[in-house]
MIMAR-452711 format. One line per field, with one value per residue (C-alpha): x, y, z; residue in three letters. Coordinates in Angstrom, 2 decimals. Last residue first. Layout:
N
c1 = X; ... $
c2 = Y; ... $
c3 = Z; ... $
type = ALA; ... $
//
This chain:
355
c1 = -48.34; -52.00; -51.57; -53.88; -57.17; -59.05; -62.02; -60.19; -57.85; -55.18; -53.60; -50.00; -46.76; -46.82; -50.32; -50.45; -53.93; -55.08; -56.86; -59.91; -62.11; -65.67; -67.41; -67.69; -70.09; -73.44; -73.72; -74.09; -76.29; -74.48; -76.98; -74.48; -73.90; -71.63; -68.81; -67.64; -63.93; -63.42; -60.27; -62.10; -60.35; -56.65; -54.94; -51.24; -48.12; -44.42; -42.33; -38.92; -37.72; -34.04; -32.05; -29.62; -32.48; -31.99; -33.36; -36.59; -39.09; -42.66; -44.02; -42.19; -43.58; -47.26; -49.45; -52.03; -55.44; -56.79; -59.22; -58.51; -57.50; -58.45; -61.85; -62.27; -64.69; -65.56; -66.16; -68.29; -71.44; -69.93; -70.05; -67.92; -69.61; -69.27; -66.01; -64.46; -60.96; -61.47; -60.42; -60.00; -63.43; -63.05; -66.28; -65.04; -61.87; -63.67; -64.16; -65.34; -66.30; -66.30; -68.85; -68.92; -72.07; -71.78; -73.94; -71.24; -68.81; -70.79; -68.30; -67.38; -63.64; -63.30; -66.74; -65.82; -62.53; -64.30; -66.72; -63.85; -62.72; -63.65; -60.67; -61.33; -61.32; -58.42; -59.83; -59.04; -57.07; -57.63; -59.94; -57.30; -58.08; -55.80; -53.01; -51.18; -48.42; -44.87; -43.40; -45.77; -48.51; -50.46; -51.09; -50.03; -47.06; -47.21; -44.03; -43.80; -41.07; -40.66; -40.01; -41.52; -42.80; -46.22; -46.34; -49.46; -51.89; -54.00; -57.74; -58.77; -56.36; -57.81; -54.30; -54.78; -57.47; -55.60; -52.17; -53.73; -55.42; -52.17; -50.44; -53.54; -53.37; -49.68; -49.66; -48.85; -46.18; -47.37; -44.86; -45.51; -44.28; -45.03; -46.57; -48.42; -50.50; -53.79; -52.67; -51.40; -54.75; -56.57; -54.24; -54.38; -58.23; -58.40; -55.95; -58.10; -61.38; -60.14; -58.47; -61.77; -63.65; -61.10; -61.38; -65.13; -65.13; -62.70; -64.98; -64.09; -63.53; -65.73; -63.65; -64.75; -62.00; -60.73; -61.87; -59.51; -57.04; -56.78; -53.10; -52.22; -50.20; -47.69; -45.56; -41.82; -41.86; -42.60; -43.15; -44.83; -46.63; -48.04; -49.68; -51.31; -52.47; -54.35; -52.90; -54.17; -57.46; -58.07; -60.69; -64.24; -66.18; -68.47; -65.85; -65.29; -61.62; -58.98; -57.01; -54.33; -54.68; -54.10; -57.47; -56.30; -53.87; -50.80; -48.97; -45.27; -43.74; -42.56; -39.77; -40.93; -41.41; -38.19; -36.25; -33.15; -30.37; -31.04; -28.79; -27.88; -31.48; -32.81; -30.55; -31.26; -35.00; -34.82; -32.67; -35.20; -38.21; -36.38; -35.56; -39.21; -40.78; -40.39; -41.04; -44.22; -45.37; -44.51; -46.24; -49.64; -51.13; -50.71; -48.33; -48.11; -44.91; -44.62; -42.06; -40.37; -37.84; -38.79; -36.68; -35.56; -32.17; -33.30; -35.69; -32.77; -31.11; -34.47; -35.21; -31.83; -32.63; -36.05; -34.68; -32.19; -35.10; -36.98; -34.05; -33.99; -37.66; -40.17; -42.50; -45.87; -49.29; -51.58; -51.00; -51.55; -49.25; -48.10; -44.44; -45.66; -45.01; -43.48; -45.46; -48.56; -52.29; -55.62; -58.97; -61.59; -63.54; -63.91; -61.08; -58.52; -55.82; -52.03; -49.31; -46.03; -42.86; -42.34; -40.26; -40.52; -43.58; -44.94; -43.95; -45.91; -44.55; -47.03; -45.82; -47.08; -49.07; -49.84; -47.86 $
c2 = 218.04; 218.93; 222.66; 224.99; 226.65; 224.90; 224.14; 224.14; 221.36; 221.10; 218.69; 217.76; 218.81; 222.43; 223.87; 227.26; 228.42; 231.89; 234.09; 235.78; 234.94; 236.10; 233.19; 229.44; 227.93; 226.95; 223.32; 220.47; 217.58; 214.33; 213.53; 214.29; 217.74; 218.50; 220.99; 221.54; 222.17; 218.48; 216.93; 213.59; 212.51; 213.01; 210.87; 210.32; 212.00; 211.35; 214.44; 212.63; 209.04; 208.68; 211.82; 210.05; 208.21; 204.53; 203.35; 205.28; 202.39; 203.56; 200.20; 197.39; 193.88; 194.82; 191.85; 191.99; 190.37; 191.45; 194.16; 194.25; 191.22; 192.74; 190.97; 191.19; 194.08; 195.33; 198.92; 199.75; 200.42; 203.58; 205.31; 208.46; 211.75; 212.99; 214.24; 217.64; 218.14; 220.97; 219.38; 215.62; 214.39; 210.65; 208.60; 206.28; 205.70; 203.60; 200.86; 197.47; 198.59; 195.77; 194.61; 193.38; 194.82; 196.91; 196.44; 194.72; 197.55; 200.05; 202.85; 205.31; 204.80; 203.57; 201.96; 199.74; 198.87; 197.68; 195.68; 193.83; 194.65; 192.04; 190.05; 189.75; 186.38; 185.61; 184.26; 180.76; 180.85; 178.31; 180.57; 183.32; 186.82; 186.49; 185.90; 182.62; 182.07; 182.02; 183.28; 182.73; 184.93; 183.84; 187.37; 190.03; 191.88; 195.43; 197.55; 200.97; 203.51; 206.64; 209.80; 211.94; 209.60; 207.99; 204.87; 202.74; 203.62; 200.42; 200.64; 199.32; 196.40; 194.96; 194.64; 196.55; 198.99; 199.90; 200.29; 202.45; 204.59; 205.30; 206.31; 208.32; 210.35; 211.00; 212.00; 210.21; 208.44; 205.02; 202.35; 199.33; 195.74; 192.57; 194.39; 192.13; 194.80; 193.23; 192.65; 196.19; 197.49; 195.46; 196.64; 200.24; 200.33; 198.43; 201.02; 203.91; 202.54; 201.51; 204.94; 206.65; 204.43; 204.99; 208.77; 208.61; 206.71; 209.32; 212.18; 214.00; 217.46; 220.00; 219.70; 216.05; 213.47; 212.87; 209.99; 207.35; 208.62; 207.94; 207.69; 208.95; 212.00; 209.84; 212.24; 212.32; 215.81; 217.22; 220.97; 221.32; 218.08; 219.58; 222.38; 219.97; 217.84; 220.59; 221.95; 220.54; 221.53; 224.08; 223.26; 224.46; 225.86; 224.48; 221.96; 218.20; 217.46; 217.60; 214.62; 215.07; 213.30; 209.63; 209.28; 211.96; 209.63; 210.91; 208.15; 208.68; 207.18; 203.59; 202.90; 200.64; 203.25; 204.93; 201.69; 203.28; 201.08; 198.20; 198.73; 202.41; 203.27; 201.19; 202.93; 206.39; 205.82; 204.42; 207.34; 209.88; 208.13; 207.92; 211.63; 212.41; 210.62; 213.46; 216.28; 214.51; 214.24; 217.84; 219.14; 217.61; 215.23; 212.15; 209.68; 206.32; 204.70; 201.35; 198.52; 198.68; 195.94; 192.97; 193.53; 197.13; 198.47; 201.27; 202.39; 203.16; 205.64; 207.39; 207.66; 209.32; 211.77; 212.51; 213.02; 215.62; 217.40; 217.40; 218.99; 221.75; 222.22; 220.55; 222.59; 223.83; 222.95; 224.27; 227.93; 227.27; 229.19; 226.03; 226.52; 227.50; 230.91; 231.01; 232.83; 230.73; 231.35; 229.53; 231.24; 228.81; 231.70; 230.82; 228.23; 230.83; 228.68; 228.51; 227.10; 225.20; 224.32; 220.64; 217.82; 214.63; 212.97; 209.74; 206.42; 203.27; 200.11; 197.54; 194.03; 190.95; 192.26; 189.55; 187.55 $
c3 = -46.50; -46.08; -46.74; -44.83; -45.57; -42.73; -44.98; -48.33; -47.16; -49.78; -52.18; -51.85; -53.31; -52.20; -52.67; -50.93; -50.04; -50.97; -48.50; -49.90; -46.94; -46.26; -47.79; -47.40; -49.93; -48.37; -47.29; -49.75; -48.60; -47.69; -44.93; -42.16; -43.71; -46.64; -47.19; -50.73; -51.59; -51.03; -49.71; -49.74; -46.52; -46.03; -48.61; -48.35; -49.87; -49.47; -50.34; -50.54; -50.33; -51.25; -52.11; -54.42; -56.08; -56.96; -53.57; -54.16; -54.33; -54.49; -53.46; -55.36; -55.83; -55.56; -56.67; -59.47; -60.12; -56.68; -57.70; -61.44; -63.50; -66.84; -67.03; -63.27; -62.94; -59.43; -60.47; -63.54; -61.61; -60.12; -63.47; -63.12; -64.01; -67.54; -68.98; -68.74; -70.16; -72.64; -74.81; -75.57; -74.35; -74.89; -75.11; -77.88; -75.86; -73.33; -75.98; -74.73; -71.25; -68.80; -66.23; -62.66; -61.10; -57.99; -54.92; -52.99; -53.56; -51.53; -51.60; -48.90; -49.02; -45.43; -45.35; -48.30; -46.69; -43.57; -45.64; -47.31; -50.92; -53.53; -54.80; -58.50; -60.23; -62.57; -65.84; -66.78; -69.98; -72.74; -74.75; -75.08; -73.84; -70.86; -73.36; -73.14; -70.58; -72.05; -68.79; -65.94; -64.59; -61.52; -60.34; -62.87; -61.45; -60.12; -59.71; -58.04; -58.66; -56.59; -58.73; -55.87; -53.17; -53.38; -51.22; -50.97; -48.20; -48.22; -47.60; -51.04; -51.11; -54.32; -55.76; -59.00; -57.76; -54.54; -56.12; -58.92; -56.31; -54.61; -57.82; -58.81; -55.63; -56.01; -59.71; -62.97; -65.01; -66.17; -67.39; -69.55; -69.50; -71.60; -74.57; -77.02; -78.72; -77.71; -74.16; -73.92; -75.13; -72.50; -69.76; -70.77; -70.84; -67.55; -66.08; -67.33; -66.08; -62.68; -62.21; -62.95; -60.49; -57.79; -58.31; -58.26; -54.92; -53.53; -54.56; -57.86; -59.17; -60.94; -64.15; -64.39; -64.99; -68.56; -70.74; -72.17; -74.72; -78.44; -79.42; -82.88; -81.77; -79.82; -77.77; -78.14; -79.59; -76.12; -76.11; -79.54; -78.83; -75.62; -77.57; -79.93; -76.96; -75.21; -71.88; -68.61; -67.05; -64.29; -61.67; -62.36; -59.42; -56.72; -55.87; -55.45; -54.74; -57.47; -58.81; -61.39; -64.77; -65.51; -67.31; -69.68; -71.32; -73.11; -74.87; -74.91; -78.03; -78.42; -80.93; -83.74; -86.48; -85.52; -86.29; -87.79; -86.51; -84.13; -81.14; -81.55; -82.43; -79.51; -77.03; -78.39; -78.30; -74.77; -73.62; -75.06; -73.52; -70.19; -70.26; -71.15; -68.11; -65.64; -68.07; -69.19; -65.57; -64.73; -67.82; -67.08; -69.73; -67.41; -68.94; -70.68; -71.93; -73.77; -73.95; -70.58; -69.87; -67.73; -65.80; -65.01; -66.25; -68.57; -65.92; -63.54; -65.93; -66.51; -62.78; -62.13; -64.93; -63.54; -60.07; -61.47; -63.23; -59.93; -58.16; -60.77; -60.05; -62.29; -64.51; -63.27; -64.62; -61.96; -62.87; -66.64; -68.99; -70.69; -69.75; -66.25; -64.85; -61.38; -58.70; -59.23; -59.27; -59.04; -58.59; -57.26; -55.76; -52.10; -52.19; -53.32; -54.82; -54.66; -56.93; -56.41; -58.24; -58.88; -57.45; -59.57; -61.09; -59.62; -61.04; -61.93; -63.53; -64.78; -65.35; -67.25; -70.09; -72.64; -75.22 $
type = LEU; LYS; PRO; ALA; ARG; VAL; VAL; PRO; ASP; ILE; HIS; SER; ASP; HIS; SER; ASP; VAL; ALA; THR; ASP; SER; GLY; SER; PRO; THR; PRO; LEU; TRP; LEU; GLY; ASN; ASP; ASP; THR; GLU; ILE; PHE; SER; GLU; ASP; GLY; SER; PHE; LYS; TRP; GLY; ARG; GLU; GLU; GLY; GLY; ARG; LEU; PHE; SER; CYS; ASP; SER; ASP; LEU; GLU; CYS; THR; TRP; GLY; GLY; TYR; LEU; GLY; ALA; GLY; ASP; ARG; GLY; LEU; SER; GLU; GLN; ASN; SER; GLN; SER; SER; ASP; HIS; PRO; TYR; PRO; ASP; VAL; ASN; SER; ALA; PRO; ASN; THR; GLU; SER; GLN; ALA; LYS; ARG; SER; GLY; VAL; GLU; VAL; GLY; ILE; GLN; ARG; GLU; GLU; ARG; ALA; THR; PRO; VAL; THR; ALA; LYS; ILE; ARG; THR; GLU; SER; GLU; SER; ASN; PRO; SER; ALA; GLN; GLY; SER; LYS; PHE; GLY; ARG; ARG; LYS; PHE; LYS; SER; LEU; GLY; CYS; THR; PHE; ALA; GLY; PHE; ASP; GLU; GLY; MET; GLN; GLY; THR; LEU; VAL; ARG; GLY; LEU; ALA; ILE; VAL; VAL; ALA; ALA; HIS; THR; CYS; LEU; ILE; VAL; ALA; LYS; HIS; GLY; GLU; GLN; ASP; SER; ARG; ARG; ILE; ILE; PHE; GLU; ILE; VAL; LYS; ALA; VAL; ARG; ASP; HIS; LEU; GLN; PRO; LEU; SER; GLU; GLY; ARG; ARG; SER; PRO; ALA; PRO; SER; SER; VAL; TYR; SER; PRO; ASP; LEU; GLU; PRO; PHE; LEU; SER; GLN; LEU; GLU; ASN; LEU; PRO; ALA; SER; SER; PRO; HIS; ASP; PHE; HIS; ALA; LEU; GLY; TYR; TRP; GLU; SER; LEU; GLY; LEU; ASP; VAL; ARG; ILE; ARG; PRO; ILE; ASP; GLY; SER; VAL; ASN; GLY; PHE; SER; GLN; THR; GLN; LEU; LEU; LYS; LEU; LYS; ARG; ALA; PHE; PRO; GLN; ILE; THR; GLN; LEU; CYS; ARG; TYR; TYR; PRO; SER; SER; TYR; VAL; GLN; GLU; ILE; PRO; PRO; ASN; VAL; GLU; LEU; LEU; HIS; ALA; ALA; LEU; GLN; ASN; ALA; GLN; ASP; VAL; GLY; HIS; SER; THR; LEU; ALA; PRO; ASP; THR; PRO; LEU; GLY; THR; PRO; SER; ARG; ILE; PHE; SER; SER; TYR; ASN; GLY; THR; SER; PRO; ASP; VAL; SER; TRP; GLN; SER; ARG; PHE; GLY; HIS; ARG; THR; VAL; TYR; ILE; VAL; GLU; LEU; SER; MET $
//
């Protein structure tokens, strides 16, 4: 059996933080459970959304067999109710099968996206601290690498997302999982849609607790694993030239290659991995770039409030200004005004929320 479906959800409503773009100093009015200003908990409304999501996830088809999450508190808090309900359901149905019940796998590759900066962005809490807050976590899981603390350009974000989803797909194929779910952040939700479908210019939905569903192209029940000798690999759909220009990536110059063991390069803490390898994009071994179709795009029909806090990209959202040649300009100075970050990223140049 191989992976057939990938479900993706964005975390629920959260409290907010602010940042001074001239210094990189982050702060929040409400203390986070982990003590990190950019790691807030869900609001009461967000908790309600998470519970509604959990009830809905128990009814999806095919049923979810493994859970992956960003290391940030709001994502773990969003997916925790489902993990608990799934454990209770399986225990009631099959007795004491704790060894077979999937735990939440924390993957650093699903972390929040921050724009390029001249300072270090905050990281998430270390795994041992998260385990004390979320007993459902899998302590044995070896994550894919984390993004750079100095932020990422859009091409680097897409590359990071391509790496983590390829890592998860290959592992799921090996473990025989038919369906998995990923709980992550708005920018990563959109990037996942682009990488899986090959529609690099598409603005996929990213509503709070919205549920997306991606199905492997050409997959049929009982089909052999993509790693079997009898299977003809799904060839990648290369993004068009227009899409390449839109995200600023020269896809045509990339080499299709796969990384046999991304986990070997993991940097568990602090979360600061090396720069993204742009040569790794365009791979088709896991069916990326056109190997998957989107059957649900941030569906919110099961949520009482429907679609809320939709988010879209607005450029690179960099904290660093560049000239026409891509050279860095001097860091803006003379302002100590903090920027509020609601449920979107911010524009450090105009110092205003992008919601």
